[in-house]
C-alpha positions as CSV (number, residue, x, y, z in Angstrom):
1,M,4.8,-14.3,13.3
2,D,5.9,-12.5,16.5
3,G,2.6,-10.0,16.4
4,R,4.1,-7.4,14.2
5,P,2.3,-6.3,11.3
6,Y,2.9,-8.1,8.1
7,T,5.0,-6.1,5.6
8,V,5.8,-6.0,2.0
9,N,9.0,-7.8,2.7
10,D,7.0,-11.0,4.1
11,V,4.9,-11.5,0.8
12,M,6.8,-10.0,-2.0
13,T,8.4,-12.0,-4.9
14,R,12.1,-11.5,-4.8
15,T,12.9,-12.9,-8.3
16,V,11.9,-10.2,-10.7
17,V,11.9,-9.9,-14.4
18,S,12.7,-6.6,-15.5
19,V,14.1,-4.8,-18.7
20,D,16.5,-2.1,-19.3
21,R,15.6,1.5,-21.1
22,D,16.9,0.1,-24.5
23,A,14.9,-2.9,-24.4
24,R,13.1,-3.2,-27.9
25,F,9.3,-3.4,-28.3
26,K,9.4,-7.3,-29.2
27,E,11.8,-8.1,-26.5
28,I,9.2,-6.5,-23.9
29,A,6.2,-8.3,-25.4
30,A,8.1,-11.6,-25.4
31,A,9.0,-11.2,-21.8
32,I,5.6,-10.4,-20.8
33,E,4.3,-13.4,-22.6
34,R,7.0,-15.8,-21.4
35,W,6.6,-14.8,-17.6
36,Q,2.7,-14.4,-17.6
37,V,3.0,-10.8,-16.1
38,S,1.2,-7.6,-17.1
39,A,4.0,-5.1,-16.4
40,L,7.8,-4.9,-16.1
41,P,10.0,-2.7,-14.1
42,V,12.3,-0.7,-16.2
43,I,15.8,-0.3,-14.8
44,E,19.2,1.4,-15.4
45,G,22.5,1.6,-13.8
46,E,22.8,-0.9,-10.9
47,G,19.2,-1.7,-10.8
48,R,17.5,1.7,-10.2
49,V,13.8,1.5,-11.2
50,V,13.1,4.4,-13.8
51,G,9.6,3.5,-14.8
52,V,7.3,0.6,-15.8
53,V,6.3,-0.6,-19.2
54,S,2.9,-2.6,-19.1
55,E,0.7,-4.3,-21.8
56,A,-1.4,-1.0,-21.6
57,D,1.6,0.8,-22.9
58,L,2.3,-1.5,-25.8
59,L,-1.5,-1.7,-27.1
60,P,-1.2,1.6,-28.8
61,K,1.0,0.0,-31.4
62,E,-1.8,-2.2,-32.3
63,E,-4.9,0.1,-31.7
64,F,-3.4,3.1,-33.9
65,R,-2.0,0.5,-36.5
66,S,-4.4,1.7,-39.3
67,G,-3.8,5.4,-38.6
68,G,-7.5,6.0,-38.3
69,A,-7.5,8.4,-35.4
70,G,-8.7,11.8,-36.1
71,M,-7.3,15.1,-35.3
72,V,-9.2,15.6,-32.1
73,E,-8.6,12.3,-30.9
74,Q,-5.0,12.5,-31.4
75,R,-5.0,15.8,-29.5
76,E,-6.7,14.0,-26.7
77,R,-4.7,11.1,-26.6
78,A,-1.3,12.5,-27.4
79,A,0.7,10.1,-25.0
80,D,-0.9,7.1,-26.5
81,T,-0.3,8.1,-29.9
82,A,3.3,8.8,-29.1
83,K,3.6,5.2,-27.7
84,A,2.3,3.9,-30.9
85,G,5.3,5.1,-32.6
86,A,7.7,4.0,-29.9
87,V,10.2,1.1,-30.4
88,C,12.2,1.2,-27.0
89,A,11.2,0.8,-23.3
90,K,12.4,4.4,-22.6
91,D,9.8,5.8,-24.8
92,L,7.0,3.2,-23.9
93,M,7.4,3.3,-20.1
94,T,5.3,5.1,-17.7
95,T,7.5,7.3,-15.6
96,P,7.9,8.0,-12.7
97,A,7.3,4.5,-11.6
98,V,4.9,3.9,-8.8
99,V,7.0,2.0,-6.3
100,I,6.9,1.1,-2.5
101,R,9.4,0.2,0.2
102,A,9.8,-3.4,1.7
103,D,9.0,-2.2,5.2
104,A,5.4,-0.9,4.2
105,T,2.4,-2.6,5.7
106,L,0.0,-4.6,3.6
107,P,-2.7,-2.0,4.0
108,Q,-0.4,0.8,2.9
109,A,0.5,-1.3,-0.4
110,A,-3.1,-2.1,-1.0
111,R,-4.0,1.8,-0.7
112,V,-1.2,2.7,-3.2
113,M,-2.6,0.0,-5.5
114,A,-6.1,1.1,-5.4
115,R,-5.3,4.9,-5.6
116,Q,-2.9,4.3,-8.6
117,Q,-5.0,1.8,-10.1
118,V,-2.2,-0.7,-10.7
119,K,-2.1,-4.5,-10.1
120,R,1.7,-4.6,-8.9
121,L,4.1,-2.6,-7.5
122,P,8.2,-2.7,-8.0
123,V,9.7,-2.9,-4.3
124,V,12.9,-0.7,-4.0
125,D,15.3,0.2,-1.2
126,A,16.1,3.9,-0.1
127,E,18.3,4.3,-3.4
128,G,15.4,3.2,-5.6
129,V,17.0,-0.1,-6.5
130,L,14.8,-3.0,-7.4
131,Q,14.5,-5.5,-4.4
132,G,11.3,-7.4,-5.6
133,I,7.7,-7.0,-6.8
134,V,4.4,-7.3,-5.0
135,S,1.2,-7.9,-6.6
136,R,-2.6,-8.2,-5.6
137,A,-2.3,-11.9,-5.2
138,D,0.7,-11.6,-2.9
139,L,-1.3,-9.1,-0.6
140,L,-3.9,-11.9,-0.3
141,K,-1.4,-14.5,1.1
142,V,-2.3,-13.6,4.7
143,F,-5.6,-15.3,4.2
144,L,-4.0,-18.6,3.7
145,R,-2.8,-18.5,7.3
146,S,-4.1,-21.6,9.2
147,D,-7.1,-21.4,11.6
148,D,-4.7,-22.8,14.4
149,E,-2.1,-20.0,13.8
150,L,-4.8,-17.3,13.8
151,A,-6.2,-18.8,17.0
152,F,-2.9,-18.6,18.6
153,Q,-2.1,-15.2,17.7
154,V,-5.6,-13.8,18.8
155,R,-5.0,-15.7,22.1
156,S,-1.5,-14.6,22.8
157,Q,-1.7,-11.0,21.4
158,V,-5.2,-9.9,22.1
159,V,-6.9,-11.9,24.8
160,D,-4.1,-12.8,27.4
161,R,-2.9,-9.0,27.2
162,L,-6.2,-7.4,27.7
163,F,-7.9,-9.8,30.0
164,P,-5.0,-11.1,32.1
165,V,-7.5,-12.3,34.9
166,S,-10.5,-13.5,33.0
167,R,-8.5,-15.2,30.0
168,H,-8.9,-18.6,31.0
169,G,-12.6,-18.4,30.8
170,I,-12.4,-16.9,27.2
171,R,-12.8,-19.5,24.3
172,V,-11.2,-18.6,21.0
173,E,-12.3,-20.5,18.0
174,V,-11.5,-19.9,14.5
175,C,-13.3,-21.5,11.4
176,D,-12.2,-20.6,7.8
177,G,-10.6,-17.3,9.1
178,V,-13.6,-16.3,11.2
179,V,-12.7,-15.8,14.8
180,H,-15.5,-16.6,17.4
181,L,-14.7,-15.1,21.0
182,T,-16.9,-16.2,23.8
183,G,-16.8,-15.9,27.5
184,T,-17.2,-13.8,30.4
185,V,-14.6,-10.9,31.3
186,R,-14.2,-8.9,34.4
187,D,-13.6,-5.6,32.4
188,S,-16.5,-5.3,30.0
189,E,-15.1,-1.8,28.7
190,R,-12.4,-3.7,26.9
191,I,-14.9,-5.8,24.8
192,P,-15.0,-3.3,21.8
193,L,-11.2,-3.1,21.7
194,A,-10.8,-6.8,21.9
195,E,-13.1,-7.1,18.8
196,S,-11.3,-4.3,17.3
197,L,-7.5,-5.8,17.8
198,T,-8.9,-9.3,16.7
199,R,-10.2,-7.9,13.5
200,S,-6.7,-6.4,12.8
201,V,-4.9,-9.6,13.0
202,E,-3.5,-10.4,9.5
203,G,-5.4,-13.1,7.8
204,V,-8.7,-12.8,9.8
205,V,-11.7,-12.7,7.8
206,D,-14.3,-11.8,10.3
207,V,-15.1,-11.7,14.0
208,V,-17.9,-12.7,16.1
209,C,-17.4,-11.4,19.5
210,S,-19.9,-12.9,22.0
211,L,-17.8,-11.7,25.2
212,T,-19.8,-10.5,28.1
213,G,-19.2,-8.5,31.4
214,P,-19.7,-10.0,34.7
215,P,-23.2,-10.8,36.0
216,L,-25.0,-7.9,37.5
217,A,-25.1,-8.0,41.2
218,A,-28.6,-8.9,42.7
219,A,-30.6,-5.8,43.1
220,S,-31.1,-4.8,46.7
221,S,-34.6,-5.1,48.0
222,A,-36.7,-2.0,47.7
223,P,-37.4,-0.2,50.7
224,S,-41.1,-1.1,52.1
225,A,-43.6,1.7,51.7
226,P,-44.2,3.4,55.0
227,S,-47.2,2.2,56.9
228,A,-50.1,4.4,57.1
229,P,-50.5,6.1,60.1
230,S,-52.8,4.6,62.6
231,T,-55.9,6.3,63.7
232,T,-57.5,6.0,67.0
233,G,-61.0,5.4,67.1
């Protein structure tokens, strides 16, 4: 990497299984089982994403099979009871779909997933056309970067830039994604920034910063106490 933040484009899966609006219930269930996914984008036209159909959208068919739900429950769960009678993706899907652009950063994608409580996001272009899909597992791929790769980026992108004078005296060691910074720097005010920037490098698990400032100059000798005035006897 060139030091730029990782984006969805770097980790997304480009081969995506999708269904169209008229896909039938059994076709959707079969695709979920075959491809071992929990949700499928629903597309129309030239591939524009119009919704997502998930396992949760299919389950009401089984849940309400016996028709045992009371009137109160049916009113409270009107959307689920409607899906129980649906047979096509257009009636089963959740719409509008929660999507993301390929140039979004990984933290942005993680926040969308957490806020919307979804496990994967269709990736679309400016026209909403499907480009790929990104999952929680994809966002974790950055933690597979090697320790050597992390050490190189921390040194080139953080240490060399913040401490051009002191850089040769700084050690950057990485073990299982944990970065250890040791050494003495001339500008101690930049140490907190160095730790923060190192922590923001994609794939870093933790940072142990033991950088120190220059030794304090030897304290000047304290002035001697004035001698007591002499007395004449």
